[in-house]
C-alpha positions as a Markdown table, in Angstrom:
| # | Residue | x | y | z |
|---|---|---|---|---|
| 1 | Met | -46.9 | 76.6 | -1.6 |
| 2 | Asn | -44.3 | 75.6 | 0.9 |
| 3 | Val | -45.5 | 72.0 | 1.1 |
| 4 | Ala | -45.5 | 71.6 | -2.6 |
| 5 | Ser | -42.2 | 73.1 | -3.0 |
| 6 | Ala | -40.7 | 71.1 | -0.2 |
| 7 | Ser | -42.3 | 67.9 | -1.7 |
| 8 | Ile | -40.8 | 68.7 | -5.2 |
| 9 | Thr | -37.4 | 69.5 | -3.7 |
| 10 | Ala | -37.5 | 66.1 | -1.8 |
| 11 | Ala | -38.7 | 64.2 | -4.9 |
| 12 | Val | -35.8 | 65.7 | -7.0 |
| 13 | Ala | -33.3 | 64.9 | -4.2 |
| 14 | Leu | -34.6 | 61.4 | -4.0 |
| 15 | Leu | -34.4 | 61.0 | -7.8 |
| 16 | Gly | -30.8 | 62.3 | -7.7 |
| 17 | Val | -29.9 | 59.7 | -5.0 |
| 18 | Val | -31.5 | 56.9 | -6.9 |
| 19 | Leu | -30.0 | 58.0 | -10.3 |
| 20 | Gly | -26.5 | 58.5 | -8.6 |
| 21 | Gly | -26.7 | 55.0 | -6.9 |
| 22 | Trp | -27.7 | 53.3 | -10.3 |
| 23 | Leu | -24.9 | 55.1 | -12.1 |
| 24 | Ser | -22.4 | 53.9 | -9.4 |
| 25 | Ile | -23.6 | 50.4 | -9.8 |
| 26 | His | -23.5 | 50.6 | -13.5 |
| 27 | Asn | -20.0 | 51.9 | -13.4 |
| 28 | Gln | -18.8 | 49.2 | -11.0 |
| 29 | Asp | -20.3 | 46.5 | -13.2 |
| 30 | Arg | -18.4 | 47.8 | -16.2 |
| 31 | Leu | -15.2 | 48.0 | -14.4 |
| 32 | Trp | -15.7 | 44.5 | -13.2 |
| 33 | Gln | -16.5 | 43.2 | -16.7 |
| 34 | Arg | -13.6 | 45.1 | -18.1 |
| 35 | Asp | -11.2 | 43.6 | -15.4 |
| 36 | His | -12.7 | 40.1 | -16.0 |
| 37 | Ala | -12.2 | 40.3 | -19.7 |
| 38 | Arg | -8.5 | 41.5 | -19.2 |
| 39 | Gln | -7.8 | 38.6 | -16.8 |
| 40 | Trp | -9.3 | 36.1 | -19.2 |
| 41 | Arg | -7.2 | 37.7 | -22.1 |
| 42 | Asp | -4.1 | 37.3 | -20.1 |
| 43 | Ile | -5.0 | 33.6 | -19.3 |
| 44 | Arg | -5.6 | 32.9 | -22.9 |
| 45 | Leu | -2.4 | 34.5 | -24.0 |
| 46 | Ala | -0.4 | 32.3 | -21.4 |
| 47 | Val | -2.2 | 29.3 | -22.5 |
| 48 | Tyr | -1.4 | 30.0 | -26.2 |
| 49 | Lys | 2.2 | 30.7 | -25.3 |
| 50 | Asp | 2.5 | 27.4 | -23.5 |
| 51 | Phe | 1.0 | 25.7 | -26.5 |
| 52 | Val | 3.5 | 27.2 | -28.9 |
| 53 | Ala | 6.4 | 26.3 | -26.6 |
| 54 | Ala | 5.1 | 22.8 | -26.2 |
| 55 | Tyr | 4.7 | 22.0 | -29.8 |
| 56 | Arg | 8.1 | 23.5 | -30.6 |
| 57 | Gln | 9.8 | 21.5 | -27.9 |
| 58 | Tyr | 7.9 | 18.3 | -29.3 |
| 59 | Ile | 9.4 | 19.2 | -32.8 |
| 60 | Ala | 12.9 | 19.8 | -31.4 |
| 61 | Phe | 12.8 | 16.4 | -29.4 |
| 62 | Thr | 11.5 | 14.8 | -32.7 |
| 63 | Leu | 14.5 | 16.2 | -34.8 |
| 64 | Glu | 17.1 | 14.9 | -32.1 |
| 65 | Pro | 19.3 | 12.2 | -33.7 |
| 66 | Thr | 18.9 | 10.3 | -30.5 |
| 67 | Ala | 15.1 | 10.3 | -30.5 |
| 68 | Asn | 13.5 | 6.9 | -30.5 |
| 69 | Ile | 10.1 | 7.1 | -32.2 |
| 70 | Thr | 7.9 | 4.4 | -33.5 |
| 71 | Ala | 4.7 | 4.7 | -35.5 |
| 72 | Val | 1.7 | 2.4 | -35.9 |
| 73 | Arg | -1.4 | 2.7 | -38.3 |
| 74 | Phe | -4.1 | 4.9 | -36.7 |
| 75 | Pro | -7.1 | 2.6 | -35.9 |
| 76 | His | -9.6 | 4.8 | -37.4 |
| 77 | Ser | -7.6 | 5.9 | -40.5 |
| 78 | Pro | -5.2 | 3.2 | -41.6 |
| 79 | Glu | -3.6 | 5.5 | -44.2 |
| 80 | Lys | -2.3 | 7.7 | -41.2 |
| 81 | Leu | 0.5 | 6.8 | -38.7 |
| 82 | Thr | 0.4 | 7.8 | -35.1 |
| 83 | Pro | 3.7 | 8.3 | -33.3 |
| 84 | Phe | 4.9 | 6.7 | -30.1 |
| 85 | Phe | 7.8 | 7.9 | -27.9 |
| 86 | Asp | 10.1 | 6.1 | -25.7 |
| 87 | Gln | 10.6 | 7.2 | -22.0 |
| 88 | Ala | 12.7 | 10.1 | -23.0 |
| 89 | Gly | 10.1 | 11.5 | -25.4 |
| 90 | Arg | 7.0 | 10.9 | -23.3 |
| 91 | Pro | 7.3 | 14.2 | -21.4 |
| 92 | Tyr | 7.3 | 16.2 | -24.7 |
| 93 | Lys | 4.0 | 14.2 | -25.8 |
| 94 | Glu | 2.3 | 14.8 | -22.6 |
| 95 | Arg | 3.1 | 18.4 | -22.5 |
| 96 | Leu | 1.8 | 18.8 | -26.0 |
| 97 | Glu | -1.4 | 17.0 | -25.1 |
| 98 | Thr | -1.8 | 18.9 | -21.9 |
| 99 | Ala | -1.2 | 22.3 | -23.8 |
| 100 | Ala | -3.6 | 21.3 | -26.6 |
| 101 | Thr | -6.3 | 20.5 | -24.0 |
| 102 | Ala | -5.7 | 23.8 | -22.2 |
| 103 | Val | -6.3 | 25.6 | -25.5 |
| 104 | Arg | -9.4 | 23.8 | -25.8 |
| 105 | Leu | -10.6 | 24.9 | -22.3 |
| 106 | Val | -10.0 | 28.6 | -22.6 |
| 107 | Ser | -10.5 | 29.4 | -26.2 |
| 108 | Glu | -13.5 | 31.4 | -27.2 |
| 109 | Ser | -12.9 | 31.2 | -31.1 |
| 110 | Leu | -13.7 | 28.2 | -33.2 |
| 111 | Asp | -11.0 | 29.4 | -35.6 |
| 112 | Thr | -8.4 | 29.2 | -32.8 |
| 113 | Leu | -9.5 | 25.7 | -31.9 |
| 114 | Arg | -9.4 | 24.4 | -35.5 |
| 115 | Ala | -5.9 | 26.0 | -36.0 |
| 116 | Ala | -4.6 | 24.4 | -32.9 |
| 117 | Arg | -5.9 | 21.2 | -33.9 |
| 118 | Asp | -4.2 | 21.4 | -37.3 |
| 119 | Val | -0.9 | 22.4 | -35.6 |
| 120 | Val | -1.1 | 19.2 | -33.4 |
| 121 | Arg | -1.9 | 17.1 | -36.4 |
| 122 | Ser | 1.1 | 18.6 | -38.2 |
| 123 | Val | 3.6 | 18.0 | -35.4 |
| 124 | Arg | 2.4 | 14.4 | -35.0 |
| 125 | Glu | 2.7 | 13.8 | -38.8 |
| 126 | Ile | 6.4 | 15.1 | -38.5 |
| 127 | Ala | 7.0 | 12.6 | -35.6 |
| 128 | Ala | 5.3 | 9.7 | -37.4 |
| 129 | Ser | 7.6 | 10.5 | -40.4 |
| 130 | Arg | 10.7 | 10.7 | -38.2 |
| 131 | Ala | 9.8 | 7.0 | -37.3 |
| 132 | Thr | 10.6 | 6.0 | -40.6 |
| 133 | His | 13.2 | 8.6 | -41.6 |
| 134 | Ser | 16.5 | 9.9 | -40.1 |
| 135 | Glu | 16.5 | 13.5 | -38.7 |
| 136 | Gly | 18.3 | 14.7 | -41.9 |
| 137 | Ala | 16.1 | 12.8 | -44.4 |
| 138 | Leu | 12.6 | 14.0 | -43.3 |
| 139 | Pro | 10.3 | 15.1 | -46.1 |
| 140 | Ala | 9.6 | 18.9 | -46.6 |
| 141 | Glu | 5.8 | 18.6 | -46.9 |
| 142 | Pro | 4.9 | 18.0 | -43.2 |
| 143 | Phe | 7.0 | 21.0 | -42.4 |
| 144 | Gln | 5.3 | 23.2 | -44.8 |
| 145 | Gln | 2.0 | 22.0 | -43.3 |
| 146 | Leu | 3.3 | 22.9 | -39.9 |
| 147 | Trp | 4.3 | 26.4 | -41.0 |
| 148 | Ser | 1.1 | 27.0 | -42.6 |
| 149 | Ala | -0.9 | 25.8 | -39.5 |
| 150 | Gln | 1.2 | 27.8 | -37.2 |
| 151 | His | 0.6 | 30.9 | -39.3 |
| 152 | Thr | -3.1 | 30.2 | -39.3 |
| 153 | Phe | -3.0 | 29.7 | -35.5 |
| 154 | Leu | -1.2 | 33.0 | -34.9 |
| 155 | Leu | -3.8 | 34.8 | -37.1 |
| 156 | Ala | -6.7 | 33.2 | -35.2 |
| 157 | Val | -5.2 | 33.9 | -31.8 |
| 158 | Arg | -4.4 | 37.5 | -32.6 |
| 159 | Ala | -8.0 | 38.0 | -33.9 |
| 160 | Glu | -9.4 | 36.3 | -30.7 |
| 161 | Leu | -7.4 | 38.5 | -28.5 |
| 162 | Gly | -8.3 | 41.7 | -30.4 |
| 163 | Leu | -4.7 | 42.3 | -31.6 |
| 164 | Ala | -3.9 | 43.9 | -35.0 |
| 165 | Val | -3.4 | 41.6 | -37.9 |
| 166 | Leu | 0.3 | 40.5 | -38.4 |
| 167 | Pro | 2.2 | 42.9 | -40.6 |
| 168 | Val | 3.3 | 41.7 | -43.9 |
| 169 | Gly | 6.6 | 39.8 | -43.9 |
| 170 | Thr | 6.5 | 38.7 | -40.2 |
| 171 | Asp | 5.0 | 35.3 | -40.8 |
| 172 | Glu | 8.1 | 33.3 | -41.0 |
| 173 | Ala | 9.0 | 30.7 | -38.5 |
């Protein structure tokens, strides 16, 4: 009986060591995945914040009385105008393009990508409109499209990041 008892005790001890090792590895993997997800969430949040800052600065420059913007027909859609900036406005355009590309690189949500694309289209339309209007005579429709696109973008980002839905009455610019 001593040999059988010792064998059972050894087998139980070995099973305990194996199970403990597996649980330790499993817990370490879960911690790594949680930390990895948190890091990517922080990266996405920073990229989305930079995107919002870039398009708002783009709009602010567009509304400057001294902004020199020209517009030409878009090659693939002649009914649309595409804006061109002078040397002073080029950094705003480049920052917007860089931020929009960064959104495309890090976003996991198709809704976020579509909403960011709509924001970029809206701000470009405002800039193209500014090429033919003074800053005080810009039509309201492109701005309404921008506010709508911005709201959709914020909702998509919040959903992607797992944040609560925006409370009612907080969707103003």
